[in-house]
C-alpha positions as a LaTeX table, in Angstrom:
\begin{tabular}{lrrr}
\hline
Residue & $x$ (\AA) & $y$ (\AA) & $z$ (\AA) \\
\hline
Unk1 & 82.63 & 86.50 & 35.46 \\
Unk2 & 82.32 & 82.97 & 34.09 \\
Unk3 & 83.51 & 79.96 & 36.03 \\
Unk4 & 86.36 & 78.10 & 34.40 \\
Unk5 & 85.24 & 74.47 & 33.81 \\
Unk6 & 86.98 & 71.86 & 35.93 \\
Unk7 & 87.70 & 68.28 & 34.91 \\
Unk8 & 85.21 & 65.74 & 36.27 \\
Unk9 & 87.68 & 64.16 & 38.73 \\
Unk10 & 88.96 & 67.51 & 39.99 \\
Unk11 & 85.44 & 68.70 & 40.76 \\
Unk12 & 84.85 & 65.55 & 42.81 \\
Unk13 & 87.87 & 66.36 & 44.97 \\
Unk14 & 86.84 & 69.92 & 45.84 \\
Unk15 & 83.05 & 69.50 & 45.81 \\
Unk16 & 82.55 & 69.65 & 49.58 \\
Unk17 & 85.11 & 72.45 & 50.02 \\
Unk18 & 83.52 & 75.11 & 47.81 \\
Unk19 & 80.44 & 77.25 & 48.58 \\
Unk20 & 77.01 & 76.02 & 47.46 \\
Unk21 & 76.63 & 78.77 & 44.85 \\
Unk22 & 79.97 & 77.93 & 43.27 \\
Unk23 & 79.09 & 74.22 & 43.32 \\
Unk24 & 76.06 & 74.91 & 41.15 \\
Unk25 & 78.13 & 76.98 & 38.72 \\
Unk26 & 80.73 & 74.23 & 38.47 \\
Unk27 & 78.04 & 71.59 & 38.00 \\
Unk28 & 76.37 & 73.53 & 35.19 \\
Unk29 & 79.72 & 73.94 & 33.44 \\
Unk30 & 80.12 & 70.16 & 32.99 \\
Unk31 & 79.20 & 68.55 & 29.65 \\
Unk32 & 75.82 & 66.83 & 29.89 \\
Unk33 & 77.15 & 63.25 & 29.91 \\
Unk34 & 79.70 & 64.09 & 32.62 \\
Unk35 & 77.12 & 66.01 & 34.63 \\
Unk36 & 74.77 & 63.02 & 34.59 \\
Unk37 & 77.49 & 60.62 & 35.74 \\
Unk38 & 78.65 & 63.13 & 38.36 \\
Unk39 & 75.11 & 63.59 & 39.68 \\
Unk40 & 74.59 & 59.83 & 40.06 \\
Unk41 & 77.78 & 59.52 & 42.12 \\
Unk42 & 76.99 & 62.32 & 44.57 \\
Unk43 & 75.67 & 61.65 & 48.05 \\
Unk44 & 71.90 & 61.86 & 48.43 \\
Unk45 & 72.27 & 65.06 & 50.43 \\
Unk46 & 74.16 & 66.80 & 47.62 \\
Unk47 & 71.80 & 65.41 & 44.98 \\
Unk48 & 68.91 & 67.05 & 46.79 \\
Unk49 & 70.90 & 70.27 & 47.07 \\
Unk50 & 71.33 & 70.34 & 43.28 \\
Unk51 & 67.74 & 69.41 & 42.46 \\
Unk52 & 66.26 & 71.97 & 44.87 \\
Unk53 & 68.51 & 74.69 & 43.40 \\
Unk54 & 67.42 & 74.08 & 39.80 \\
Unk55 & 64.44 & 75.74 & 38.09 \\
Unk56 & 61.32 & 73.57 & 38.33 \\
Unk57 & 61.41 & 72.81 & 34.62 \\
Unk58 & 64.85 & 71.20 & 34.95 \\
Unk59 & 64.25 & 69.25 & 38.15 \\
Unk60 & 62.23 & 66.54 & 36.43 \\
Unk61 & 65.12 & 65.62 & 34.11 \\
Unk62 & 67.55 & 65.06 & 36.98 \\
Unk63 & 65.16 & 63.26 & 39.32 \\
Unk64 & 64.19 & 60.85 & 36.53 \\
Unk65 & 67.88 & 60.13 & 35.96 \\
Unk66 & 68.00 & 58.16 & 39.22 \\
Unk67 & 67.22 & 54.47 & 39.70 \\
Unk68 & 64.17 & 53.79 & 41.91 \\
Unk69 & 66.22 & 53.00 & 45.03 \\
Unk70 & 68.27 & 56.19 & 44.61 \\
Unk71 & 65.13 & 58.21 & 43.90 \\
Unk72 & 63.60 & 56.80 & 47.11 \\
Unk73 & 66.70 & 57.93 & 49.03 \\
Unk74 & 66.34 & 61.39 & 47.52 \\
Unk75 & 62.70 & 61.64 & 48.58 \\
Unk76 & 63.59 & 60.50 & 52.10 \\
Unk77 & 66.34 & 63.14 & 52.29 \\
Unk78 & 63.91 & 65.94 & 51.39 \\
Unk79 & 61.95 & 67.91 & 54.01 \\
Unk80 & 58.49 & 66.52 & 54.68 \\
Unk81 & 56.76 & 69.31 & 52.77 \\
Unk82 & 58.83 & 68.62 & 49.63 \\
Unk83 & 58.50 & 64.83 & 49.43 \\
Unk84 & 55.26 & 64.66 & 47.47 \\
Unk85 & 56.44 & 67.28 & 44.98 \\
Unk86 & 59.53 & 65.18 & 44.22 \\
Unk87 & 57.39 & 62.06 & 43.80 \\
Unk88 & 55.20 & 63.92 & 41.30 \\
Unk89 & 58.28 & 64.61 & 39.14 \\
Unk90 & 58.72 & 60.86 & 38.48 \\
Unk91 & 57.03 & 58.92 & 35.70 \\
Unk92 & 54.11 & 56.73 & 36.74 \\
Unk93 & 56.02 & 53.44 & 36.74 \\
Unk94 & 59.01 & 54.76 & 38.71 \\
Unk95 & 56.74 & 56.61 & 41.13 \\
Unk96 & 54.94 & 53.36 & 41.90 \\
Unk97 & 58.26 & 51.59 & 42.49 \\
Unk98 & 59.56 & 54.39 & 44.72 \\
Unk99 & 56.35 & 54.48 & 46.78 \\
Unk100 & 56.74 & 50.74 & 47.31 \\
Unk101 & 60.30 & 51.24 & 48.56 \\
Unk102 & 59.28 & 54.08 & 50.86 \\
Unk103 & 57.06 & 51.69 & 52.80 \\
Unk104 & 60.20 & 50.05 & 54.18 \\
Unk105 & 62.50 & 51.48 & 56.83 \\
Unk106 & 65.66 & 53.07 & 55.43 \\
Unk107 & 67.99 & 50.65 & 57.22 \\
Unk108 & 66.56 & 47.29 & 56.10 \\
Unk109 & 67.04 & 45.30 & 52.90 \\
Unk110 & 63.62 & 46.34 & 51.55 \\
Unk111 & 64.55 & 50.00 & 51.85 \\
Unk112 & 67.91 & 49.49 & 50.13 \\
Unk113 & 66.86 & 47.26 & 47.24 \\
Unk114 & 66.24 & 48.14 & 43.62 \\
Unk115 & 63.12 & 46.55 & 42.10 \\
Unk116 & 64.84 & 46.48 & 38.69 \\
Unk117 & 66.82 & 43.33 & 38.08 \\
Unk118 & 67.47 & 40.87 & 35.29 \\
Unk119 & 64.95 & 38.03 & 35.40 \\
Unk120 & 64.57 & 34.88 & 33.31 \\
Unk121 & 62.05 & 32.07 & 33.02 \\
Unk122 & 63.35 & 28.52 & 33.58 \\
Unk123 & 61.85 & 27.25 & 30.29 \\
Unk124 & 63.77 & 29.70 & 28.06 \\
Unk125 & 66.68 & 28.46 & 25.98 \\
Unk126 & 70.06 & 30.16 & 26.35 \\
Unk127 & 69.73 & 31.91 & 22.97 \\
Unk128 & 66.23 & 33.16 & 23.84 \\
Unk129 & 67.49 & 34.36 & 27.23 \\
Unk130 & 70.28 & 36.43 & 25.64 \\
Unk131 & 67.81 & 38.16 & 23.33 \\
Unk132 & 65.48 & 38.81 & 26.28 \\
Unk133 & 68.34 & 40.15 & 28.43 \\
Unk134 & 69.41 & 42.56 & 25.69 \\
Unk135 & 65.93 & 44.06 & 25.76 \\
Unk136 & 65.93 & 44.26 & 29.58 \\
Unk137 & 69.35 & 45.95 & 29.63 \\
Unk138 & 68.10 & 48.64 & 27.27 \\
Unk139 & 65.05 & 49.29 & 29.44 \\
Unk140 & 65.04 & 49.17 & 33.22 \\
Unk141 & 67.54 & 46.61 & 34.53 \\
Unk142 & 70.08 & 47.97 & 37.04 \\
Unk143 & 72.63 & 45.19 & 36.51 \\
Unk144 & 72.89 & 42.11 & 34.28 \\
Unk145 & 75.83 & 40.46 & 36.04 \\
Unk146 & 73.51 & 38.27 & 38.09 \\
Unk147 & 70.46 & 36.78 & 36.34 \\
Unk148 & 67.62 & 35.53 & 38.51 \\
Unk149 & 65.36 & 32.72 & 37.43 \\
Unk150 & 61.73 & 33.12 & 38.51 \\
Unk151 & 58.55 & 31.15 & 37.96 \\
Unk152 & 55.26 & 32.71 & 36.81 \\
Unk153 & 54.45 & 33.79 & 40.38 \\
Unk154 & 57.88 & 35.47 & 40.86 \\
Unk155 & 59.25 & 32.80 & 43.20 \\
Unk156 & 63.05 & 32.71 & 43.15 \\
Unk157 & 64.18 & 29.40 & 41.66 \\
Unk158 & 67.84 & 29.99 & 40.95 \\
Unk159 & 70.55 & 32.27 & 39.62 \\
Unk160 & 72.97 & 32.22 & 36.72 \\
Unk161 & 75.43 & 34.60 & 35.08 \\
Unk162 & 76.17 & 36.07 & 31.67 \\
Unk163 & 79.44 & 34.16 & 31.62 \\
Unk164 & 77.53 & 30.91 & 32.12 \\
Unk165 & 75.11 & 31.76 & 29.29 \\
Unk166 & 77.91 & 32.64 & 26.86 \\
Unk167 & 79.60 & 29.28 & 27.46 \\
Unk168 & 76.44 & 27.14 & 27.39 \\
Unk169 & 74.96 & 25.53 & 24.23 \\
Unk170 & 72.37 & 27.88 & 22.61 \\
Unk171 & 69.53 & 25.35 & 22.91 \\
Unk172 & 70.22 & 24.48 & 26.57 \\
Unk173 & 67.36 & 25.35 & 28.91 \\
Unk174 & 67.96 & 27.95 & 31.62 \\
Unk175 & 66.78 & 25.48 & 34.25 \\
Unk176 & 69.85 & 23.38 & 33.40 \\
Unk177 & 72.40 & 26.21 & 33.68 \\
Unk178 & 71.17 & 27.88 & 36.87 \\
Unk179 & 72.33 & 27.37 & 40.46 \\
Unk180 & 69.64 & 26.69 & 43.03 \\
Unk181 & 71.73 & 27.41 & 46.16 \\
Unk182 & 71.05 & 31.16 & 46.10 \\
Unk183 & 72.19 & 33.52 & 48.84 \\
Unk184 & 69.12 & 35.66 & 49.55 \\
Unk185 & 67.70 & 37.81 & 52.35 \\
Unk186 & 64.22 & 38.77 & 53.45 \\
Unk187 & 62.91 & 42.34 & 53.25 \\
Unk188 & 63.36 & 43.05 & 56.98 \\
Unk189 & 67.05 & 42.11 & 57.29 \\
Unk190 & 69.01 & 44.91 & 58.95 \\
Unk191 & 71.59 & 46.75 & 56.84 \\
Unk192 & 74.45 & 45.85 & 59.20 \\
Unk193 & 73.65 & 42.14 & 58.86 \\
Unk194 & 73.34 & 42.61 & 55.10 \\
Unk195 & 76.74 & 44.29 & 54.87 \\
Unk196 & 78.34 & 41.39 & 56.76 \\
Unk197 & 76.70 & 38.96 & 54.32 \\
Unk198 & 78.24 & 40.83 & 51.40 \\
Unk199 & 81.65 & 40.67 & 53.06 \\
Unk200 & 81.33 & 36.93 & 53.69 \\
Unk201 & 79.91 & 35.96 & 50.28 \\
Unk202 & 81.93 & 38.27 & 47.96 \\
Unk203 & 78.78 & 38.81 & 45.85 \\
Unk204 & 78.08 & 42.00 & 43.90 \\
Unk205 & 74.30 & 41.67 & 44.34 \\
Unk206 & 72.02 & 39.83 & 46.75 \\
Unk207 & 68.34 & 39.14 & 45.99 \\
Unk208 & 65.63 & 40.25 & 48.42 \\
Unk209 & 62.60 & 37.96 & 48.86 \\
Unk210 & 59.43 & 38.01 & 50.91 \\
Unk211 & 58.38 & 35.33 & 53.38 \\
Unk212 & 57.02 & 33.19 & 50.52 \\
Unk213 & 60.28 & 33.41 & 48.54 \\
Unk214 & 58.84 & 35.80 & 45.94 \\
Unk215 & 61.60 & 38.03 & 44.68 \\
Unk216 & 61.16 & 41.73 & 45.38 \\
Unk217 & 64.47 & 43.25 & 44.24 \\
Unk218 & 68.24 & 43.23 & 44.63 \\
Unk219 & 70.71 & 45.06 & 46.85 \\
Unk220 & 73.97 & 45.84 & 45.04 \\
Unk221 & 77.45 & 46.22 & 46.45 \\
Unk222 & 77.57 & 49.97 & 45.72 \\
Unk223 & 74.56 & 50.47 & 47.99 \\
Unk224 & 76.29 & 48.56 & 50.77 \\
Unk225 & 79.47 & 50.63 & 50.43 \\
Unk226 & 77.33 & 53.70 & 51.14 \\
Unk227 & 75.70 & 51.91 & 54.08 \\
Unk228 & 79.04 & 50.92 & 55.62 \\
Unk229 & 80.32 & 54.49 & 55.34 \\
Unk230 & 77.10 & 55.86 & 56.83 \\
Unk231 & 77.12 & 53.36 & 59.72 \\
Unk232 & 80.79 & 54.03 & 60.50 \\
Unk233 & 80.19 & 57.79 & 60.44 \\
Unk234 & 77.21 & 57.54 & 62.77 \\
Unk235 & 79.05 & 55.24 & 65.20 \\
Unk236 & 82.10 & 57.52 & 65.32 \\
Unk237 & 79.92 & 60.56 & 65.97 \\
Unk238 & 78.09 & 58.74 & 68.77 \\
Unk239 & 81.35 & 57.48 & 70.26 \\
Unk240 & 82.49 & 61.09 & 70.42 \\
Unk241 & 79.44 & 62.01 & 72.50 \\
Unk242 & 77.46 & 63.75 & 69.76 \\
Unk243 & 74.11 & 63.18 & 68.10 \\
Unk244 & 74.25 & 61.90 & 64.53 \\
Unk245 & 74.87 & 64.95 & 62.33 \\
Unk246 & 72.95 & 63.63 & 59.31 \\
Unk247 & 74.67 & 66.00 & 56.87 \\
Unk248 & 78.18 & 67.04 & 55.84 \\
Unk249 & 79.99 & 68.94 & 58.61 \\
Unk250 & 80.44 & 72.19 & 56.68 \\
Unk251 & 76.81 & 72.20 & 55.49 \\
Unk252 & 75.33 & 72.37 & 58.98 \\
Unk253 & 74.66 & 75.78 & 60.53 \\
Unk254 & 76.46 & 76.56 & 63.76 \\
Unk255 & 73.12 & 76.65 & 65.57 \\
Unk256 & 72.30 & 73.15 & 64.39 \\
Unk257 & 75.78 & 71.94 & 65.33 \\
Unk258 & 75.39 & 73.36 & 68.84 \\
Unk259 & 72.02 & 71.62 & 69.16 \\
Unk260 & 73.48 & 68.30 & 67.97 \\
Unk261 & 76.36 & 68.43 & 70.43 \\
Unk262 & 74.86 & 70.16 & 73.45 \\
Unk263 & 72.58 & 67.32 & 74.54 \\
Unk264 & 75.28 & 64.85 & 75.51 \\
Unk265 & 77.49 & 67.58 & 76.94 \\
Unk266 & 74.68 & 68.68 & 79.27 \\
Unk267 & 74.03 & 65.08 & 80.34 \\
Unk268 & 77.74 & 64.49 & 80.93 \\
Unk269 & 78.09 & 67.78 & 82.81 \\
Unk270 & 75.21 & 66.91 & 85.12 \\
Unk271 & 76.69 & 63.46 & 85.65 \\
Unk272 & 80.09 & 64.90 & 86.45 \\
Unk273 & 78.45 & 66.99 & 89.20 \\
Unk274 & 78.24 & 63.71 & 91.10 \\
Unk275 & 82.02 & 63.81 & 91.37 \\
Unk276 & 81.69 & 66.88 & 93.59 \\
Unk277 & 79.33 & 64.91 & 95.80 \\
Unk278 & 81.87 & 62.10 & 96.00 \\
Unk279 & 84.67 & 64.54 & 96.80 \\
Unk280 & 82.47 & 66.21 & 99.42 \\
Unk281 & 81.78 & 62.86 & 101.08 \\
Unk282 & 85.53 & 62.32 & 101.53 \\
Unk283 & 86.39 & 65.93 & 102.41 \\
Unk284 & 87.62 & 64.96 & 105.89 \\
Unk285 & 90.13 & 62.55 & 104.38 \\
Unk286 & 91.26 & 65.20 & 101.90 \\
Unk287 & 91.65 & 67.76 & 104.71 \\
Unk288 & 93.84 & 65.39 & 106.74 \\
Unk289 & 95.89 & 64.17 & 103.77 \\
Unk290 & 95.79 & 66.88 & 101.10 \\
Unk291 & 98.38 & 64.94 & 99.10 \\
Unk292 & 95.59 & 62.53 & 98.10 \\
Unk293 & 93.95 & 65.26 & 96.02 \\
Unk294 & 97.10 & 65.58 & 93.91 \\
Unk295 & 96.61 & 62.12 & 92.48 \\
Unk296 & 92.87 & 62.32 & 91.75 \\
Unk297 & 93.35 & 63.29 & 88.05 \\
Unk298 & 95.93 & 60.50 & 87.62 \\
Unk299 & 93.88 & 57.61 & 88.95 \\
Unk300 & 90.51 & 58.80 & 87.62 \\
Unk301 & 91.70 & 59.50 & 84.07 \\
Unk302 & 93.36 & 56.08 & 83.97 \\
Unk303 & 90.03 & 54.38 & 84.72 \\
Unk304 & 88.19 & 56.52 & 82.18 \\
Unk305 & 90.79 & 55.81 & 79.50 \\
Unk306 & 90.61 & 52.07 & 80.15 \\
Unk307 & 86.80 & 52.13 & 80.03 \\
Unk308 & 86.72 & 54.15 & 76.81 \\
Unk309 & 89.24 & 51.79 & 75.24 \\
Unk310 & 87.23 & 48.69 & 76.18 \\
Unk311 & 83.95 & 50.26 & 75.04 \\
Unk312 & 85.36 & 51.20 & 71.63 \\
Unk313 & 86.81 & 47.72 & 71.05 \\
Unk314 & 83.59 & 45.89 & 72.02 \\
Unk315 & 81.34 & 48.23 & 70.00 \\
Unk316 & 83.48 & 47.70 & 66.91 \\
Unk317 & 83.47 & 43.92 & 67.46 \\
Unk318 & 79.67 & 44.05 & 67.65 \\
Unk319 & 79.47 & 46.08 & 64.45 \\
Unk320 & 81.63 & 43.51 & 62.63 \\
Unk321 & 79.58 & 40.59 & 63.96 \\
Unk322 & 82.54 & 39.22 & 65.92 \\
Unk323 & 80.63 & 39.48 & 69.21 \\
Unk324 & 76.96 & 38.68 & 69.79 \\
Unk325 & 74.70 & 39.45 & 72.74 \\
Unk326 & 75.09 & 35.88 & 73.96 \\
Unk327 & 78.87 & 36.37 & 74.25 \\
Unk328 & 78.64 & 38.81 & 77.16 \\
Unk329 & 79.91 & 36.26 & 79.71 \\
Unk330 & 82.93 & 35.37 & 77.58 \\
Unk331 & 83.72 & 39.07 & 77.20 \\
Unk332 & 83.29 & 39.56 & 80.95 \\
Unk333 & 85.73 & 36.75 & 81.72 \\
Unk334 & 88.31 & 38.07 & 79.27 \\
Unk335 & 88.02 & 41.66 & 80.45 \\
Unk336 & 88.48 & 40.70 & 84.11 \\
Unk337 & 91.89 & 39.30 & 83.25 \\
Unk338 & 92.73 & 42.10 & 80.81 \\
Unk339 & 91.55 & 44.82 & 83.20 \\
Unk340 & 93.48 & 43.35 & 86.11 \\
Unk341 & 96.59 & 43.07 & 83.94 \\
Unk342 & 96.34 & 46.65 & 82.69 \\
Unk343 & 95.62 & 47.88 & 86.20 \\
Unk344 & 98.65 & 46.02 & 87.55 \\
Unk345 & 100.90 & 47.62 & 84.92 \\
Unk346 & 99.67 & 51.13 & 85.75 \\
Unk347 & 99.68 & 50.35 & 89.48 \\
Unk348 & 103.34 & 49.37 & 89.41 \\
Unk349 & 104.17 & 52.52 & 87.43 \\
Unk350 & 102.23 & 54.64 & 89.97 \\
Unk351 & 104.02 & 53.06 & 92.89 \\
Unk352 & 107.41 & 53.43 & 91.17 \\
Unk353 & 106.67 & 57.09 & 90.51 \\
Unk354 & 106.05 & 57.78 & 94.23 \\
Unk355 & 109.16 & 55.91 & 95.36 \\
Unk356 & 111.54 & 57.41 & 92.78 \\
Unk357 & 110.21 & 60.93 & 93.27 \\
Unk358 & 110.67 & 60.60 & 97.03 \\
Unk359 & 114.32 & 59.62 & 96.57 \\
Unk360 & 115.20 & 62.74 & 94.58 \\
Unk361 & 112.65 & 65.30 & 95.78 \\
Unk362 & 111.33 & 64.19 & 99.19 \\
Unk363 & 107.82 & 65.58 & 99.42 \\
Unk364 & 105.54 & 62.76 & 100.56 \\
Unk365 & 106.74 & 62.33 & 104.14 \\
Unk366 & 107.63 & 59.23 & 106.06 \\
Unk367 & 104.57 & 57.29 & 104.88 \\
Unk368 & 105.38 & 57.53 & 101.19 \\
Unk369 & 105.38 & 53.73 & 100.89 \\
Unk370 & 101.78 & 53.63 & 102.09 \\
Unk371 & 100.85 & 56.48 & 99.77 \\
Unk372 & 102.44 & 54.62 & 96.86 \\
Unk373 & 100.57 & 51.46 & 97.84 \\
Unk374 & 97.31 & 53.44 & 97.90 \\
Unk375 & 97.95 & 54.76 & 94.41 \\
Unk376 & 98.99 & 51.34 & 93.07 \\
Unk377 & 96.06 & 49.40 & 94.55 \\
Unk378 & 93.59 & 52.13 & 93.51 \\
Unk379 & 94.83 & 52.01 & 89.93 \\
Unk380 & 94.31 & 48.24 & 89.81 \\
Unk381 & 90.75 & 48.58 & 91.10 \\
Unk382 & 89.77 & 51.61 & 89.03 \\
Unk383 & 91.25 & 50.34 & 85.77 \\
Unk384 & 89.61 & 46.94 & 86.31 \\
Unk385 & 86.27 & 48.59 & 87.03 \\
Unk386 & 86.62 & 50.94 & 84.06 \\
Unk387 & 87.44 & 48.05 & 81.73 \\
Unk388 & 84.45 & 46.01 & 82.89 \\
Unk389 & 82.06 & 48.97 & 82.72 \\
Unk390 & 83.25 & 49.93 & 79.24 \\
Unk391 & 83.04 & 46.41 & 77.86 \\
Unk392 & 79.65 & 45.47 & 79.34 \\
Unk393 & 77.72 & 48.71 & 78.81 \\
Unk394 & 77.34 & 48.05 & 75.04 \\
Unk395 & 75.74 & 44.68 & 75.87 \\
Unk396 & 73.28 & 46.37 & 78.24 \\
Unk397 & 72.30 & 48.87 & 75.55 \\
Unk398 & 71.94 & 46.16 & 72.89 \\
Unk399 & 69.75 & 44.15 & 75.28 \\
Unk400 & 67.54 & 47.21 & 75.76 \\
Unk401 & 67.21 & 47.56 & 71.99 \\
Unk402 & 69.43 & 50.65 & 71.83 \\
Unk403 & 72.45 & 51.35 & 69.64 \\
Unk404 & 75.61 & 50.11 & 71.45 \\
Unk405 & 77.48 & 53.08 & 69.98 \\
Unk406 & 75.48 & 55.23 & 72.40 \\
Unk407 & 77.93 & 53.93 & 75.02 \\
Unk408 & 80.11 & 56.82 & 73.96 \\
Unk409 & 83.60 & 57.17 & 75.34 \\
Unk410 & 82.74 & 60.41 & 77.23 \\
Unk411 & 79.79 & 58.67 & 78.88 \\
Unk412 & 81.90 & 55.70 & 79.98 \\
Unk413 & 84.59 & 58.06 & 81.26 \\
Unk414 & 82.00 & 60.00 & 83.29 \\
Unk415 & 80.60 & 56.84 & 84.89 \\
Unk416 & 84.09 & 55.68 & 85.82 \\
Unk417 & 85.07 & 59.12 & 87.13 \\
Unk418 & 82.31 & 59.10 & 89.74 \\
Unk419 & 82.73 & 55.50 & 90.86 \\
Unk420 & 86.53 & 55.75 & 90.61 \\
Unk421 & 86.61 & 58.46 & 93.26 \\
Unk422 & 84.75 & 56.18 & 95.64 \\
Unk423 & 87.22 & 53.34 & 94.96 \\
Unk424 & 90.23 & 55.64 & 95.38 \\
Unk425 & 89.23 & 57.17 & 98.71 \\
Unk426 & 87.95 & 53.87 & 100.09 \\
Unk427 & 91.35 & 52.28 & 99.39 \\
Unk428 & 93.03 & 55.33 & 100.95 \\
Unk429 & 90.97 & 54.97 & 104.13 \\
Unk430 & 91.92 & 51.32 & 104.45 \\
Unk431 & 95.62 & 51.66 & 103.68 \\
Unk432 & 96.38 & 54.98 & 105.41 \\
Unk433 & 94.27 & 54.48 & 108.53 \\
Unk434 & 96.32 & 55.28 & 111.62 \\
Unk435 & 99.01 & 57.11 & 109.61 \\
Unk436 & 97.97 & 59.97 & 107.32 \\
Unk437 & 94.28 & 59.32 & 108.06 \\
\hline
\end{tabular}
């Protein structure tokens, strides 16, 4: 039974929802030009899936369709034993470029750049430059929107645009129509910093230079869009208390998914065992005033929720560059006020709940005012502590060189659960001494 061809756009929409075997059938049913465009737009993971499913004789055609930076991503995506085979499918020039890119880490400018860009000499005239650019565009240039002016040793001198060349006199020298204030980055700039630079500068391409200002390549906006999506996905997965999946959800086996998610769950479970120790330490108080146990979920979850909320907000602010490591004290000062305010709001609600409930369904005895005070004061302390813990833990992780997103919301909640119990029962001992305790 033959597969009915789908329009290009429709196949994009259902690509991740259909089985791998059907994906290959659908892909092969596309006209060649559409298949090539479709292949270029796929994620690296799905590109490798297609290439590895094709007969060896066809693989070369599709691998050579990719620009060097995309081919490098494809090689990095492949299992270790398959990397060299993919490299061997490339032509000599592209293979050399890809091997150069693979020397960089994946998450820095050098690993994201394309070594193919439009370059001009400063002594060319505008008319000569246009002829030269036409030849470059037909060969190996990734984009001709930004034109970089280099000297004989490849030092970056300036930048100009096609628009500027079209409006300049034909005999004008390139050195007279270029801008010298070029936004550029070095090879080791982190991808998060690079993405912020794109957002601030509104450029479609940023040149990458070495320490001596020799131009090595360009990072284009489409690469950064992929980076932003990847970073956001990884951060969200970490915030949920999971390891980074590294592949589409439906493509991972259940065994792999269990392995990715079990680690944090085990750590959190073992951490939560400390809550039983805390409860055991205060078992005499619980025995004398069993009503205290009724409110443990209320006060503890409030602290965990406040901590998770603060952690998420600070991690996102760090990712956007709104907060730096040096800002920890400012964040601390703000969160003391915010945490106390939030705690006061919940504390008043907790106290009001005890009082109103007692009026209609008396069940807390003659010391209900003291019980309400215990709940109210505990909520202020626990929410304040949760807010401070959640907001400062990302700074601690950043200072240790770790990803702040590792301060996942379940982890923050677990930390606050254990310490919150201590705060709750300590307040209870102070307020209820001589009455219920």
